[in-house]
BAMARLO-180599 format. One line per 4 residues: number of its first residue (from 0); their letters; for each residue y, x, z of N, C-alpha, C. Coordinates in steps of 0.02 Angstrom, whole numbers, plus 50000, padded with zeros to 5 digits. Layout:
N
NUM	a	Y:X:Z:Y:X:Z:Y:X:Z; ...
REM end
This chain:
427
0	mskk	55984:54177:51330:55972:54120:51375:55903:54092:51362; 55865:54079:51416:55797:54053:51409:55797:53982:51385; 55742:53963:51354:55735:53894:51330:55739:53844:51387; 55711:53864:51445:55712:53820:51504:55783:53806:51527
4	nsil	55824:53860:51530:55894:53852:51551:55934:53809:51503; 55920:53818:51438:55956:53778:51388:55941:53704:51397; 55878:53688:51410:55859:53618:51420:55894:53589:51481; 55897:53629:51536:55930:53605:51597:56004:53591:51585
8	iilf	56037:53635:51547:56109:53626:51533:56120:53562:51493; 56077:53552:51442:56083:53492:51400:56073:53429:51442; 56024:53431:51488:56011:53373:51531:56071:53360:51576; 56101:53413:51603:56159:53406:51647:56218:53374:51611
12	isil	56232:53397:51550:56287:53369:51511:56274:53297:51494; 56211:53281:51477:56193:53211:51460:56204:53165:51519; 56186:53190:51580:56196:53149:51640:56270:53135:51651; 56313:53186:51641:56385:53177:51650:56412:53125:51601
16	iigg	56390:53127:51539:56414:53080:51488:56392:53009:51505; 56328:53002:51523:56302:52935:51541:56338:52908:51602; 56350:52952:51651:56386:52930:51711:56456:52906:51695; 56491:52943:51651:56558:52922:51631:56558:52855:51596
20	lfyl	56510:52845:51550:56506:52781:51516:56490:52725:51565; 56448:52739:51614:56430:52689:51665:56493:52668:51704; 56534:52717:51723:56595:52702:51760:56643:52659:51719; 56653:52680:51656:56700:52642:51614:56677:52571:51604
24	yffk	56612:52561:51596:56587:52494:51583:56592:52449:51644; 56570:52474:51701:56564:52430:51759:56628:52426:51801; 56670:52477:51799:56729:52476:51843:56794:52465:51806; 56800:52489:51745:56864:52483:51710:56867:52421:51667
28	nstd	56810:52401:51636:56813:52347:51587:56781:52283:51611; 56751:52283:51670:56718:52223:51694:56768:52172:51718; 56760:52109:51696:56804:52055:51718:56765:51994:51741; 56699:51999:51744:56658:51940:51759:56672:51914:51829
32	nkai	56684:51959:51877:56693:51938:51946:56765:51948:51969; 56812:51943:51924:56883:51952:51939:56897:52021:51965; 56857:52071:51944:56872:52139:51964:56938:52160:51933; 56976:52201:51969:57041:52219:51944:57043:52293:51925
36	dttp	57083:52308:51877:57093:52377:51855:57139:52411:51905; 57112:52456:51946:57152:52488:51998:57164:52561:51982; 57152:52582:51921:57168:52651:51904:57243:52660:51901; 57267:52720:51919:57340:52730:51922:57372:52722:51854
40	ttef	57432:52694:51855:57468:52682:51793:57540:52702:51801; 57572:52721:51747:57644:52736:51749:57682:52689:51703; 57649:52636:51680:57683:52589:51636:57721:52537:51676; 57775:52513:51646:57810:52456:51675:57767:52394:51665
44	pfgk	57774:52343:51708:57739:52281:51695:57762:52250:51630; 57716:52219:51594:57728:52187:51530:57751:52237:51477; 57731:52299:51483:57747:52348:51431:57791:52404:51455; 57803:52453:51412:57841:52512:51429:57915:52503:51412
48	tsgg	57955:52543:51445:58026:52544:51429:58038:52597:51376; 58099:52599:51351:58115:52649:51300:58113:52719:51327; 58114:52725:51393:58113:52791:51424:58045:52823:51425; 57992:52787:51407:57925:52815:51407:57896:52816:51477
52	spdn	57841:52853:51485:57805:52856:51548:57807:52925:51577; 57815:52932:51642:57815:52997:51674:57745:53022:51684; 57739:53085:51699:57674:53113:51715:57653:53094:51785; 57587:53092:51796:57563:53080:51864:57581:53139:51909
56	tsdn	57595:53123:51972:57609:53176:52020:57545:53206:52045; 57550:53262:52080:57491:53297:52105:57468:53268:52171; 57415:53297:52198:57388:53278:52264:57368:53204:52266; 57342:53178:52210:57317:53109:52206:57371:53057:52216
60	nynn	57435:53077:52210:57490:53029:52210:57508:53012:52139; 57535:52953:52127:57559:52936:52060:57622:52896:52065; 57663:52902:52013:57725:52863:52009:57708:52792:51990; 57727:52745:52033:57710:52675:52021:57748:52648:51962
64	vnns	57814:52657:51962:57856:52638:51905:57909:52691:51897; 57931:52700:51836:57981:52752:51822:58049:52720:51814; 58094:52736:51859:58161:52705:51858:58215:52754:51836; 58196:52812:51809:58244:52864:51797:58297:52846:51745
68	nnqf	58283:52797:51703:58330:52779:51650:58374:52720:51669; 58367:52694:51731:58409:52639:51754:58468:52668:51792; 58528:52657:51768:58587:52689:51798:58615:52647:51855; 58580:52650:51911:58604:52616:51971:58646:52664:52012
72	gttk	58701:52640:52039:58740:52681:52084:58705:52686:52151; 58726:52734:52191:58697:52743:52257:58715:52684:52301; 58664:52655:52333:58675:52598:52377:58662:52619:52448; 58713:52616:52490:58704:52633:52560:58714:52571:52602
76	egew	58697:52578:52665:58699:52521:52710:58768:52489:52712; 58769:52424:52696:58831:52387:52702:58882:52399:52647; 58863:52437:52594:58910:52452:52541:58883:52427:52474; 58929:52412:52429:58909:52396:52361:58889:52461:52326
80	ggyl	58834:52458:52289:58813:52516:52250:58771:52491:52193; 58788:52509:52131:58750:52483:52075:58757:52408:52071; 58700:52373:52078:58700:52301:52069:58696:52261:52134; 58676:52294:52188:58661:52256:52248:58693:52285:52310
84	klkq	58692:52246:52362:58713:52268:52428:58653:52265:52474; 58637:52321:52506:58582:52324:52554:58612:52338:52622; 58589:52301:52672:58617:52310:52738:58563:52299:52791; 58563:52344:52840:58521:52334:52899:58560:52289:52946
88	iyqk	58532:52232:52965:58569:52186:53007:58546:52185:53080; 58488:52217:53094:58465:52221:53163:58420:52282:53170; 58437:52328:53216:58401:52390:53221:58338:52385:53263; 58336:52338:53310:58278:52333:53356:58221:52295:53321
92	ptsg	58160:52302:53348:58102:52267:53318:58112:52191:53320; 58095:52159:53265:58103:52086:53259:58035:52053:53244; 58034:51987:53250:57973:51949:53236:57992:51882:53207; 57985:51875:53141:57999:51811:53110:58070:51803:53087
96	tflk	58079:51783:53025:58145:51777:52994:58151:51711:52956; 58210:51682:52957:58223:51621:52919:58293:51624:52890; 58299:51612:52824:58364:51609:52791:58383:51536:52782; 58442:51518:52804:58462:51448:52800:58533:51442:52773
100	tknn	58549:51383:52747:58616:51367:52723:58638:51302:52756; 58696:51305:52787:58724:51246:52820:58800:51247:52811; 58827:51191:52786:58899:51186:52774:58924:51243:52730; 58885:51258:52678:58901:51311:52630:58903:51381:52661
104	qdsv	58873:51389:52720:58870:51454:52753:58797:51477:52756; 58784:51535:52725:58716:51564:52727:58709:51607:52789; 58650:51604:52820:58638:51644:52879:58565:51665:52883; 58552:51714:52926:58484:51737:52940:58470:51727:53014
108	rfvd	58417:51692:53029:58396:51684:53098:58332:51724:53110; 58327:51754:53169:58269:51796:53182:58259:51802:53258; 58200:51828:53277:58180:51834:53346:58176:51908:53366; 58207:51925:53422:58198:51992:53451:58128:51996:53480
112	ratg	58089:52044:53454:58018:52047:53472:58008:52060:53547; 58050:52101:53577:58040:52120:53647:58056:52064:53696; 58108:52024:53681:58132:51974:53729:58117:51902:53710; 58107:51889:53645:58099:51820:53622:58165:51785:53612
116	niye	58222:51818:53623:58287:51788:53610:58297:51779:53535; 58330:51724:53517:58344:51709:53446:58416:51729:53430; 58424:51762:53372:58489:51785:53349:58504:51757:53279; 58568:51759:53261:58589:51736:53196:58640:51784:53167
120	ylis	58632:51798:53102:58680:51839:53065:58711:51797:53010; 58777:51789:53011:58812:51750:52960:58826:51796:52900; 58803:51776:52842:58810:51817:52782:58878:51802:52750; 58917:51853:52740:58982:51845:52706:59001:51911:52675
124	deks	59055:51911:52636:59079:51972:52605:59113:52018:52656; 59135:51990:52710:59167:52030:52763:59114:52052:52813; 59132:52099:52854:59087:52124:52906:59071:52069:52955; 59007:52058:52967:58985:52006:53013:58946:52038:53071
128	dvsr	58949:52006:53128:58912:52029:53186:58854:51981:53200; 58802:52008:53231:58746:51967:53251:58763:51931:53316; 58749:51866:53319:58763:51827:53379:58698:51801:53408; 58695:51797:53474:58635:51772:53507:58639:51697:53515
132	ltnt	58586:51662:53495:58585:51588:53499:58551:51564:53562; 58501:51601:53588:58464:51579:53647:58456:51636:53697; 58445:51616:53760:58430:51666:53812:58363:51653:53845; 58320:51615:53812:58253:51603:53837:58211:51666:53827
136	tipk	58188:51697:53880:58152:51760:53876:58077:51748:53875; 58046:51769:53820:57973:51769:53813:57954:51838:53787; 57929:51882:53829:57918:51952:53809:57863:51960:53756; 57871:52011:53715:57820:52035:53669:57796:51981:53620
140	iqes	57843:51951:53585:57826:51902:53533:57791:51938:53475; 57732:51915:53457:57694:51946:53403:57703:51909:53336; 57718:51844:53340:57727:51805:53279:57775:51748:53292; 57819:51737:53244:57866:51681:53248:57863:51642:53183
144	iwfg	57853:51577:53188:57845:51533:53130:57903:51484:53129; 57949:51494:53083:58008:51450:53077:57991:51390:53032; 58021:51333:53048:58016:51275:53004:58071:51226:53025; 58071:51167:52992:58122:51117:53009:58192:51142:52996
148	fgek	58202:51175:52937:58268:51200:52917:58298:51250:52967; 58253:51289:52997:58276:51340:53043:58296:51315:53112; 58280:51253:53128:58296:51225:53193:58236:51224:53240; 58176:51231:53213:58115:51231:53253:58076:51296:53242
152	iilr	58037:51314:53292:58001:51377:53289:57939:51374:53332; 57887:51410:53311:57828:51421:53352:57826:51495:53370; 57830:51509:53435:57828:51578:53460:57757:51592:53486; 57729:51648:53463:57660:51665:53481:57657:51734:53514
156	yadn	57621:51737:53569:57616:51799:53607:57551:51799:53649; 57535:51856:53678:57476:51862:53721:57498:51861:53794; 57463:51821:53835:57481:51819:53906:57445:51875:53944; 57452:51876:54010:57423:51930:54050:57347:51931:54049
160	snni	57317:51876:54029:57243:51873:54024:57220:51883:53952; 57265:51903:53909:57250:51916:53838:57234:51852:53799; 57254:51795:53824:57249:51734:53786:57307:51729:53737; 57294:51698:53680:57347:51687:53631:57384:51623:53648
164	vsfl	57449:51629:53661:57490:51572:53681:57537:51554:53623; 57540:51489:53607:57586:51465:53555:57633:51414:53586; 57698:51425:53579:57749:51381:53607:57790:51351:53551; 57790:51285:53546:57827:51249:53495:57893:51226:53525
168	gkis	57948:51250:53497:58013:51233:53526:58067:51224:53474; 58125:51204:53498:58184:51198:53456:58243:51226:53495; 58295:51246:53458:58354:51275:53489:58398:51219:53517; 58413:51223:53582:58453:51172:53614:58516:51205:53644
172	ttsk	58574:51178:53628:58637:51204:53656:58679:51146:53682; 58720:51160:53732:58763:51109:53761:58830:51103:53725; 58850:51158:53694:58912:51157:53655:58906:51205:53597; 58953:51202:53550:58950:51240:53489:58950:51315:53502
176	dsig	58989:51337:53551:58997:51409:53562:58953:51436:53618; 58912:51395:53649:58872:51418:53706:58805:51445:53682; 58777:51490:53723:58710:51515:53710:58660:51464:53736; 58613:51444:53694:58567:51392:53712:58500:51418:53737
180	evvg	58450:51376:53732:58383:51394:53753:58333:51361:53706; 58271:51386:53709:58218:51356:53669:58179:51308:53713; 58180:51245:53696:58146:51194:53735:58089:51164:53694; 58034:51148:53726:57978:51120:53689:57915:51117:53732
184	nflt	57858:51129:53701:57795:51122:53736:57744:51173:53710; 57694:51186:53751:57641:51233:53732:57588:51197:53690; 57562:51234:53641:57509:51208:53599:57441:51231:53626; 57388:51217:53590:57321:51235:53612:57315:51309:53625
188	inek	57283:51328:53680:57274:51398:53697:57226:51431:53647; 57240:51493:53630:57197:51533:53586:57189:51504:53515; 57243:51477:53489:57244:51461:53417:57245:51527:53379; 57194:51539:53338:57190:51602:53302:57242:51606:53247
192	qvvv	57253:51551:53214:57303:51547:53161:57337:51478:53167; 57402:51478:53150:57440:51416:53150:57484:51416:53088; 57483:51360:53050:57528:51352:52993:57557:51282:52995; 57616:51274:52965:57651:51210:52964:57655:51185:52893
196	spdn	57646:51120:52883:57647:51090:52816:57716:51098:52784; 57719:51099:52717:57784:51108:52683:57836:51055:52701; 57814:50995:52720:57862:50943:52739:57880:50945:52813; 57855:50996:52849:57872:51009:52919:57848:50955:52968
200	ttif	57798:50916:52950:57776:50861:52994:57709:50874:53027; 57669:50921:53000:57600:50929:53023:57583:51002:53035; 57544:51014:53088:57520:51082:53104:57445:51085:53090; 57424:51141:53062:57352:51155:53057:57337:51214:53103
204	elld	57288:51206:53146:57268:51259:53192:57196:51280:53176; 57184:51345:53180:57117:51373:53171:57093:51399:53238; 57033:51378:53258:57005:51395:53323:56935:51423:53316; 56915:51464:53365:56847:51491:53366:56798:51439:53395
208	kpnn	56739:51437:53366:56684:51400:53397:56656:51440:53456; 56623:51408:53503:56593:51445:53559:56539:51493:53535; 56529:51547:53573:56474:51594:53562:56474:51624:53492; 56534:51641:53468:56541:51673:53403:56507:51634:53346
212	ggsy	56513:51569:53351:56479:51526:53302:56520:51510:53240; 56576:51542:53230:56618:51528:53173:56685:51501:53194; 56715:51458:53152:56781:51431:53166:56785:51359:53141; 56836:51323:53167:56850:51256:53143:56926:51245:53144
216	gnty	56949:51195:53107:57020:51184:53102:57039:51111:53110; 57096:51100:53144:57122:51033:53156:57193:51027:53129; 57211:50966:53111:57280:50950:53097:57306:50905:53153; 57372:50910:53168:57402:50865:53216:57477:50861:53204
220	svat	57509:50813:53234:57579:50799:53223:57625:50850:53256; 57676:50872:53220:57727:50915:53249:57766:50878:53303; 57780:50815:53291:57822:50776:53336:57790:50765:53404; 57723:50753:53404:57690:50735:53467:57638:50786:53490
224	ssnk	57620:50833:53446:57566:50882:53461:57501:50846:53480; 57490:50788:53450:57431:50748:53467:57399:50721:53403; 57351:50675:53413:57314:50644:53357:57279:50697:53314; 57241:50740:53348:57207:50794:53313:57150:50768:53271
228	kqif	57143:50798:53212:57090:50779:53167:57058:50842:53138; 56993:50850:53148:56959:50909:53121:56947:50900:53046; 56970:50949:53007:56962:50945:52934:56928:51007:52905; 56909:51054:52950:56880:51117:52925:56828:51142:52972
232	dspl	56774:51170:52943:56720:51199:52983:56689:51256:52943; 56679:51314:52976:56653:51372:52939:56612:51417:52985; 56560:51449:52958:56522:51499:52997:56561:51564:53005; 56616:51573:52967:56658:51632:52974:56714:51618:53024
236	siwn	56735:51670:53059:56786:51660:53111:56853:51691:53095; 56855:51740:53049:56917:51776:53036:56944:51758:52967; 57000:51722:52967:57033:51702:52905:57107:51717:52909; 57138:51727:52852:57211:51725:52846:57228:51662:52807
240	iswp	57270:51619:52836:57283:51554:52806:57357:51545:52792; 57372:51501:52744:57440:51480:52729:57438:51408:52705; 57497:51375:52704:57502:51305:52683:57559:51301:52632; 57546:51321:52569:57600:51324:52520:57619:51257:52488
244	kadi	57570:51211:52483:57580:51147:52449:57555:51091:52494; 57583:51031:52484:57570:50975:52530:57496:50964:52542; 57454:50968:52489:57384:50952:52497:57338:51013:52491; 57366:51074:52496:57326:51135:52488:57340:51183:52546
248	itfn	57287:51202:52583:57290:51256:52631:57246:51312:52604; 57271:51373:52604:57233:51429:52576:57197:51467:52631; 57137:51490:52615:57096:51529:52662:57075:51594:52628; 57098:51650:52656:57081:51717:52630:57038:51751:52683
252	tkpt	56978:51774:52664:56936:51810:52712:56972:51874:52734; 56953:51900:52792:56985:51959:52819:56982:52016:52768; 57039:52043:52748:57038:52096:52697:57019:52164:52725; 56973:52197:52691:56955:52265:52708:56924:52297:52646
256	ykdy	56936:52362:52638:56909:52398:52580:56833:52401:52581; 56804:52388:52639:56731:52394:52647:56693:52335:52618; 56725:52277:52613:56689:52216:52594:56726:52178:52539; 56687:52137:52503:56716:52090:52456:56758:52039:52493
260	gylf	56814:52019:52462:56856:51967:52490:56856:51906:52446; 56872:51848:52476:56870:51784:52440:56931:51742:52459; 56955:51703:52412:57009:51655:52423:56984:51586:52407; 56996:51539:52454:56977:51469:52445:57038:51425:52455
264	flnt	57037:51367:52421:57086:51315:52431:57052:51256:52466; 57081:51234:52523:57058:51174:52557:57105:51117:52539; 57078:51065:52508:57118:51006:52491:57120:50960:52552; 57180:50947:52579:57186:50908:52640:57176:50833:52629
268	ktys	57171:50812:52566:57158:50741:52552:57084:50728:52540; 57052:50772:52500:56982:50762:52483:56935:50804:52526; 56964:50854:52562:56926:50902:52603:56880:50946:52563; 56891:50951:52498:56852:50998:52457:56874:51069:52474
272	feri	56827:51116:52469:56839:51186:52486:56820:51227:52424; 56870:51244:52383:56858:51272:52317:56871:51347:52316; 56823:51385:52289:56833:51457:52282:56880:51470:52222; 56932:51511:52235:56981:51527:52183:56971:51599:52158
276	lgei	56965:51646:52203:56953:51716:52187:56897:51743:52230; 56861:51793:52206:56807:51820:52246:56779:51885:52221; 56740:51917:52264:56707:51980:52250:56757:52034:52229; 56812:52037:52268:56862:52089:52259:56870:52125:52326
280	tglt	56856:52189:52328:56861:52226:52390:56934:52232:52411; 56946:52224:52477:57014:52229:52503:57060:52175:52480; 57034:52115:52466:57074:52062:52437:57126:52034:52485; 57190:52036:52465:57244:52001:52499:57278:51956:52448
284	tntn	57302:51898:52469:57329:51849:52422:57394:51819:52447; 57432:51791:52400:57496:51760:52414:57506:51705:52361; 57502:51642:52382:57502:51585:52336:57571:51553:52332; 57592:51533:52271:57658:51502:52264:57657:51429:52287
288	kdad	57716:51398:52288:57722:51332:52319:57691:51276:52278; 57675:51289:52213:57639:51241:52173:57564:51252:52174; 57542:51304:52207:57471:51323:52212:57439:51332:52143; 57479:51353:52094:57451:51365:52027:57453:51439:52008
292	lvay	57485:51481:52049:57486:51553:52038:57472:51589:52104; 57432:51641:52100:57414:51680:52159:57428:51754:52146; 57472:51783:52185:57479:51856:52184:57424:51885:52227; 57387:51934:52200:57333:51962:52240:57328:52037:52229
296	sgsl	57304:52070:52280:57293:52142:52277:57222:52157:52301; 57196:52214:52279:57130:52235:52298:57123:52310:52290; 57067:52337:52312:57058:52409:52309:56990:52426:52280; 56986:52484:52248:56924:52508:52220:56927:52584:52214
300	ngfl	56880:52617:52246:56876:52690:52242:56941:52725:52261; 56975:52698:52312:57035:52730:52337:57099:52711:52303; 57096:52670:52250:57156:52650:52214:57174:52578:52229; 57238:52562:52223:57264:52496:52239:57280:52459:52174
304	gfdi	57259:52396:52170:57273:52354:52113:57312:52292:52132; 57349:52264:52084:57390:52205:52097:57396:52164:52033; 57393:52098:52039:57402:52055:51981:57420:51985:52003; 57437:51943:51954:57450:51872:51965:57395:51832:51931
308	ydvk	57363:51787:51968:57308:51746:51941:57333:51676:51927; 57322:51653:51866:57339:51585:51845:57280:51540:51863; 57289:51497:51914:57234:51456:51939:57210:51406:51888; 57255:51374:51852:57237:51322:51804:57199:51351:51745
312	nred	57226:51405:51717:57195:51436:51657:57142:51488:51674; 57136:51504:51737:57085:51552:51761:57091:51619:51724; 57152:51646:51726:57162:51710:51693:57217:51749:51730; 57215:51815:51720:57265:51859:51750:57325:51867:51704
316	knlk	57380:51891:51734:57440:51906:51695:57440:51979:51671; 57391:52018:51695:57384:52088:51674:57446:52130:51688; 57468:52129:51750:57525:52169:51770:57506:52242:51778; 57556:52285:51775:57545:52356:51785:57577:52382:51850
320	iktl	57617:52340:51882:57645:52358:51947:57588:52361:51998; 57592:52409:52043:57543:52415:52096:57577:52406:52164; 57556:52357:52201:57583:52345:52268:57533:52302:52306; 57549:52284:52367:57509:52238:52406:57541:52169:52404
324	sdkc	57500:52117:52401:57529:52049:52399:57567:52033:52462; 57553:52068:52517:57590:52059:52580:57663:52081:52572; 57678:52119:52521:57745:52145:52510:57783:52103:52459; 57762:52041:52449:57793:51996:52399:57812:51930:52430
328	vwsn	57857:51894:52396:57876:51827:52416:57890:51786:52353; 57863:51726:52350:57876:51681:52294:57944:51648:52302; 57976:51638:52245:58042:51607:52245:58040:51535:52271; 58091:51516:52308:58100:51446:52327:58134:51406:52272
332	ynsk	58168:51441:52228:58208:51409:52175:58169:51399:52111; 58124:51445:52095:58083:51441:52035:58013:51465:52052; 57965:51420:52049:57897:51435:52072:57861:51486:52028; 57890:51504:51971:57860:51554:51926:57887:51624:51939
336	hiyc	57934:51631:51984:57964:51695:51999:57937:51722:52065; 57925:51787:52067:57903:51819:52129:57940:51885:52138; 57960:51898:52199:57995:51960:52217:57947:52004:52257; 57945:52069:52240:57898:52115:52272:57932:52181:52290
340	avpk	57914:52207:52348:57929:52276:52365:57874:52319:52335; 57893:52366:52293:57844:52405:52255:57849:52479:52274; 57796:52508:52302:57799:52579:52322:57814:52625:52262; 57856:52674:52275:57871:52723:52223:57809:52764:52206
344	nist	57772:52785:52256:57712:52825:52247:57658:52798:52293; 57596:52798:52269:57540:52775:52309:57485:52828:52307; 57467:52853:52364:57412:52902:52367:57346:52864:52371; 57292:52896:52354:57227:52864:52360:57213:52852:52434
348	gnyp	57180:52797:52449:57166:52780:52518:57122:52718:52523; 57109:52696:52583:57069:52636:52595:57116:52578:52608; 57130:52539:52554:57179:52485:52559:57145:52417:52564; 57174:52372:52604:57239:52378:52639:57234:52408:52708
352	ddwy	57174:52429:52730:57163:52451:52798:57211:52507:52819; 57218:52558:52777:57261:52614:52795:57333:52592:52807; 57356:52545:52766:57425:52521:52774:57432:52478:52837; 57384:52433:52849:57386:52392:52909:57386:52435:52972
356	qgsv	57344:52487:52972:57336:52528:53032:57391:52580:53040; 57435:52587:52990:57492:52632:52996:57478:52704:52977; 57418:52718:52951:57403:52787:52931:57434:52803:52863; 57456:52752:52826:57490:52760:52763:57555:52720:52765
360	sfnd	57609:52751:52743:57674:52717:52738:57702:52726:52668; 57738:52676:52643:57766:52678:52576:57842:52683:52579; 57871:52700:52522:57943:52697:52512:57956:52654:52450; 57988:52597:52460:57987:52544:52410:58051:52537:52370
364	dfwm	58042:52517:52307:58093:52485:52266:58079:52410:52268; 58125:52370:52239:58115:52297:52239:58119:52271:52167; 58071:52229:52149:58066:52202:52081:58060:52126:52084; 58084:52094:52031:58072:52022:52022:58030:52014:51958
368	idte	57978:51973:51963:57934:51960:51906:57940:51887:51886; 57955:51875:51823:57954:51808:51794:57887:51800:51760; 57842:51764:51791:57773:51759:51765:57769:51716:51703; 57818:51673:51692:57817:51628:51634:57844:51662:51572
372	egtt	57898:51699:51580:57930:51733:51523:57901:51801:51509; 57865:51829:51557:57838:51896:51548:57890:51950:51552; 57939:51941:51598:57991:51991:51607:57994:52012:51680; 58024:52071:51692:58035:52094:51760:58106:52119:51768
376	kliy	58130:52119:51829:58195:52146:51845:58189:52195:51903; 58216:52254:51894:58223:52300:51949:58285:52278:51989; 58275:52252:52048:58332:52224:52085:58359:52273:52137; 58321:52323:52155:58349:52376:52197:58306:52439:52190
380	enke	58339:52493:52172:58305:52558:52168:58325:52599:52229; 58278:52617:52269:58290:52656:52329:58291:52730:52312; 58349:52754:52292:58354:52823:52269:58349:52873:52327; 58328:52934:52310:58317:52984:52361:58380:53000:52400
384	dnnl	58438:52998:52367:58500:53015:52402:58524:52959:52447; 58489:52902:52448:58504:52849:52496:58482:52868:52567; 58432:52915:52570:58404:52935:52634:58377:52876:52673; 58347:52828:52638:58317:52770:52669:58241:52771:52659
388	nida	58205:52761:52712:58132:52757:52708:58113:52684:52722; 58101:52646:52669:58090:52574:52675:58019:52557:52655; 57982:52530:52703:57914:52504:52691:57917:52430:52708; 57931:52388:52659:57949:52318:52671:57889:52272:52677
392	fdlk	57895:52222:52721:57847:52167:52724:57883:52107:52753; 57849:52050:52756:57878:51988:52780:57943:51972:52743; 57938:51972:52677:57997:51957:52635:58012:51882:52638; 58076:51865:52642:58098:51796:52644:58158:51787:52598
396	lndt	58161:51729:52563:58217:51713:52519:58252:51650:52543; 58316:51645:52527:58349:51580:52538:58332:51533:52480; 58356:51471:52484:58335:51420:52436:58356:51435:52365; 58409:51473:52355:58435:51485:52288:58423:51557:52264
400	dkyl	58383:51594:52300:58367:51664:52282:58428:51709:52280; 58478:51693:52319:58537:51736:52322:58528:51794:52371; 58486:51784:52421:58476:51834:52473:58402:51843:52488; 58384:51905:52500:58316:51923:52518:58317:51963:52583
404	aftn	58282:51939:52633:58276:51975:52697:58206:52004:52702; 58200:52060:52736:58134:52090:52746:58134:52132:52809; 58074:52145:52834:58064:52188:52892:58039:52256:52868; 58068:52309:52896:58045:52376:52881:57987:52394:52927
408	kndl	57929:52403:52900:57869:52414:52939:57873:52478:52981; 57915:52525:52961:57921:52588:52997:57948:52580:53068; 57994:52532:53077:58023:52523:53144:58034:52449:53161; 58012:52403:53116:58018:52331:53125:58091:52307:53127
412	slwl	58136:52348:53101:58206:52326:53095:58213:52276:53038; 58269:52238:53039:58280:52184:52990:58335:52204:52940; 58321:52191:52876:58366:52211:52822:58380:52151:52777; 58436:52157:52739:58456:52103:52694:58478:52132:52627
416	ldlk	58453:52103:52573:58475:52120:52505:58515:52063:52476; 58573:52079:52448:58614:52029:52413:58593:52029:52340; 58567:51972:52316:58540:51967:52248:58587:51931:52200; 58648:51918:52219:58691:51877:52177:58709:51910:52111
420	eetp	58715:51976:52110:58734:52010:52050:58676:52010:52000; 58691:52000:51937:58640:52000:51885:58612:52071:51877; 58546:52076:51868:58513:52140:51860:58483:52146:51792; 58473:52208:51766:58446:52217:51699:58374:52194:51694
424	tqq	58355:52172:51635:58287:52145:51624:58246:52195:51583; 58184:52207:51607:58136:52248:51569:58085:52202:51537; 58072:52210:51473:58024:52167:51438:57967:52208:51409
REM end
């Protein structure tokens, strides 16, 4: 071998080593800008189980969590299996779900996406049928926002001119057994986002400024739809917003793998606009009702990351579960608990874009995370012999965490998990 070739080989190897060290330093170990570790993992959150870790699968897929040592029985639709009961309660596409308890009776209320009719499913140990509550037809409902203990709703859809229409109504019936209607009034045309305060008294609307000049936001009364007050102004026009706490509205920039994402808290009393998280590509967030914990996901180099951020202490919980924050719901009963649909396997991709656009679909198990105790519970394992393909989103819990409802993204059907049975804890 010539001296020249030897020098070239040495230079090539040196470049590979330097490149590897550069990657490890800037992508794996950096925490200055809240970057997340999105490399694939086979560990359970908060440590490994006695069963050890499985090998990564081929074709850039990896096992998100290993459930092979948990002896759950087969759970099929409407039957007890293992620890839980899973049931599909509506096969057609739905939009918006609310779990309520009245006179010691738990029920699920939801909207038929095609017609806008409202239905109710009474939860019991015996076989229950879905009953229709209203016959008010509003075609192609895209979003339904329940509030007021499941008695009031905002129905959102696009009209024939492609305007966004928001209708604020309540269920009205003439007798106990009759089918009622949704009565109410129209809200501002082309509200880009609408959220309702936790006490159900105030609406926040996000609107576009003229000539693509950004966005602004108003609050107004639910009771009168009047007395508007502008409390927000931004050069950006695309936000995802929520209202988890009385004085906090959250603003998440549009998530995409192409750009850094940011999360801000708007204080409705002081009008301060505080940055909470930032410089995370593909950032999606989900804030608990005390606004002190944020579940967030992001992407880097084709991998998906997920963690819980402690707002007060400004630190992560360092979870090893990988999922999207859109696939989680915070407990109504304990603000430190969060329930998540966790994909069994995740291929490399552009997240969350690929999932939003439908080019990637997951098959989920369900986990509960206790962020205070550092424990997790596998609450439903979707075994292969179940023959169920579940890609869950829009998770909802009742007040006592006894029931969890979710929509299957594959066909927009509505499902219910019974959580009353105690599940094993992984530490």
